[in-house]
N, C-alpha and C positions, 0 to 999 in steps of 0.2 A: 118672782121668779121662782119656778120649781124647783125640787133638789137636784133633781139629773141637769136642767140649765145650767145652777150653778156652778155645779161640778165639772160639767164641760166648759165654763167659761175661764175657772180654776185651773183645769189641766191644760187648757190652751193659751193661757198666759193675756186673755180677757180679763182678766180680773187679776192684777197683781199688786204685788207689796205685802208684808204680811199682817200688818195691821188692817187693811182692806180687804184681806182671803179672811181671816175672821170672824169681821164681821157681815160679812156678805154669808157664812156659814152659820152663823148666828141667826141671821134675816130667815134663810131658806128653810132654816130649821122652826123657825116659829110662824112662816106663810103655811109650812106644812101641816102642823098642827091648827093651825085657824082654818083651814079648809078642809080639816078631815071631817070625812062623811060617816063613817063607820061608826059604831056604838060601844063597842067589845072592848076594855081596857087591854087584855091582855092580848090583842089583835092589834091594836093602838100602839101600844109599846115595840113589840117584834117590826110592825113597820117603820117606828121610828130608830129603831136601832140598823132596819137597812137603812135607811134615810142617813145615819151618821156613819155608818162604813163609806158608803157613795162618796162622802164629802171627804173621808178622812183618807179614800186611796185616791183621790183626786191630786192632794199634795204631800206625799209622805213625809218628807223633809219638815213642813211648817209647823211645831210646836206651837205655833200663834192659833193655828186653825183647831188645832187638837185640845185647847184648853180652852179658845172661844166655844166650839161646839160642846163639850165636856161639863161647862159651864151652864149653858144655856137648857141642858138637860138633869141637872143639879135638883134630888130629890125626887125625879118624874118617877119611877120606880116605887115609891110608898103612895101614889097617890091611888083615890078609890075608883073612879071613873074617869070617861075619857073627857068630859068639859074640864074636872078640876086638873087634870094633867096638861091639856092645851094652854088653858092658864097659862097655869106655871111655866110652861115652856116660851109663851111668848114673854112674862114677866122678868123672868132670865136675860131672855135676848134683848129687851129695851134695856136692863142694868149692865150688859157687857157693851154693846152698842156704845151706850152716853159713857161709861167708864173708858171704854179705848180711845173715844177721840177726846174725852178732857185730859187723858194722858199725855197724849201729844202735846197739847198747850202749857201743860205744866213741865214737861219736858223741855220744851223751848224755854221756856221760863230759868229754871235751873240751869241750862245749858250757855243761854246765853251771858251768865255770870260768869262764863269763862272766858269768853268774847272781850279781846281790848278796844280800845279806839285805834284805828288802823292796822289790824293783823289782817291776816289774809288766809283763807279758810282752803281745805280740800276735803273733797267729799266723793264719796261712788256710789252707783246704781242710784236709786230713786225713790231714798226714805223719808216719809212722811215726818218721824221725827227730827231729823239730822236737819233737814228743810226747817223745822219749826225754831230750832236753834238762832239758824241764819236768819233766818225774817226777823224772828223778835230781836235781834243783836242789831237787825237792822233798824227797825222801829224805835229802836233806843238810840237812835240819831249818829249809830257808829259806822264810821268810815272802814267799810270792808268790802275784803277784794275774794273771789270764790273760783276755786277751780274745779271742774266735772270733769271726770273720767267718764269716755264714752260708754264704757261697760258692754262690751261686746259678748253675745251674738244680738242680744235684743235692743243694744243703746237704748237702756232707759235713763241714761246721760241727757240725753237729748230733751226727756221730758224735766230733767231736773233744770237743765240750761233755760229752759222756756220759763219755766215757774220763776227762777231763782230773777231774770231778768223783768219778767213780770212786775215783781217787785219791785226794780228800781237797783238791784245789785249788781256792782261790777262781775260780772261772770266769765268764765273762760275756758271753754269746752275743750279737753285735750285726750287723746288716743291713750288708751290704757298702756302702755309699753311707756309713755312719756311723762310716766309718773315718778321714777326718780330722777327725770332730768328739773322737772318742777318744785321738787321738794324741799330744795333749797333756798327757795323762794316763800314758803309754809310757814306758820306761824304755830298752825293747830289742823288735825284731823275732827272731823265730825262723820261716822259712820253709824249705819241702821242693825239692825240684826232680824236674822230670820231666826235664829235661834241660842241662847244662851245655858251650856251646861252645868251641872253643879257645881263644875272645881272652874268655874268663870272663864271657858276657851268660846270663842263666839263664830257660829257656823253663821255666815252670812256668803253674798252674791261673790261667786269665783271672783279673783281678783283681789279680794279684801286683805288675804293674808299677805300680798306683796306690797297693798299701799302701807300695813304693818310695819311691814319687815323695812323696807324704806326710809317709815318714819322712825323706827328706831336707832337705825342704822345713822338718822343723820340729828338725832334728840329732838323729835317732833313731837309734843304730847297727841296721844292718838286717847281718842274717845270713841266711844260705843254710845248710843240713844237706843235704849229697848224700854219699852213698857214690860213689867214685870207680869205679864200672861207669854212673853215667850220665853221666861226660863223652863228650862225643860225638867219635870218632875220624873221624866223617865230614867233622867242619866244618874240620879240618886240610888237607881237600885242597877246601874250596872249596862242598860240597854246602851247601845253604840246609836248615832244619831245618821239615818240613814242618807249618804247624798245621791241626792237625783241626779238620773243620767238622761238628758233631753235627745231629740232625734237628731241625726248626723245630718238633717238638710238642712239644719239653722245654721251649720256651718259651712257646706259645698252643696251647690245645687247638684242634680242628677247629671252624670255622665263628664263632671270639671273636672273629678279625680279617676285614674284606673279604680277599677273596682278590689284592686289588692292592698288600695292604702285604707286601714282603717281611722276612724273618727273619733276621739273623746269628748265628750261635749258636756262635763258637769258643771251644776247649778251653782254648786257650794264648795266654799273651800271653810276650813279652821284655822282660826288665827288662834295662837298658844296666848294666853293668861298671859303670861310675861311681858307680852309684846301691848298690852293696855291696861292706859293710864289710870282711868275711871271708866264705869260703867252709867249712865246717867238716867236714873227712870224716873217716874212719878212719883216714889219714894222718897228718892232724894240723889245724890251724888253715893256709887259708895264702891270699896274695891272688888277686882273679879274674888276674890275671897270670901265676900261676905255673903255672896250669891247663895249658899248654902244654908244660912243662917234665913235669909228672907224666906226662901223657897218651904223651909219645914214653919217657918212661924206662920205663913200667909195661910198655907195648905192644910198643916198634918199630914203625917204620914200617910194615915188610913185614904185621903182622900186622893194622892197622887199617884196610887199605882193603878194602871190601865184597867 
């Protein structure tokens, strides 16, 4: 798929989920480099930069996309010709995609150790990493039940419920506003992540903060399942995470409300680190306070600046 097609599919949410978005961005750049017909390295680098910007602008909040794209382009500026540059882009993209997919498996294995036989779990949206924990626990013959929130307005919870049910997991779909009502039946919460900031806060699908608040009040453990490429290096330098707002048509059909009624449709919200028991990554389980150290060790200061 072309860069423009991939960017359009990300923007329209045809491609959704932080990991899938990141992998799609890396693959689009690889395809772009592989099919490039020019011969001048400077022109190639300029066109590659345009492709990068097109992808990043398709979903400004998704740090996974930013990190995936930047990983794919690592070292390209120092190449001598188009052939070398294109080969490096393809190699980087493949490494990122394989690493990303493996991270979900490892997170599932680590997270499943926190699940006990007979546990009732709750999740929001459609996180591959959180689902991996539940599937792994189920495959370990642990008898679990799962509540999946509907997750308006795109109803990604439907996807989660279908996937868990296909695995043979006892699954119940609940409307978002029922979270507090069912929390008294829940033992642990596992959610995914769009972005994790340097101070350990979670940016995830809108409604996640409500789930965390309900879990905190009910003394239910709240776990974030996040690949380390979802850690935001920009927040180390004071940048704020942009909360994307989507069209009002996702909430209300034209003519359904008076024109004077405004609609606010944010995609994500922020959950404070204080409400997070642990972050489960492919490197292991860590406290929100450990994110800063992991981020700097993994990338180094110079590599983290946009």
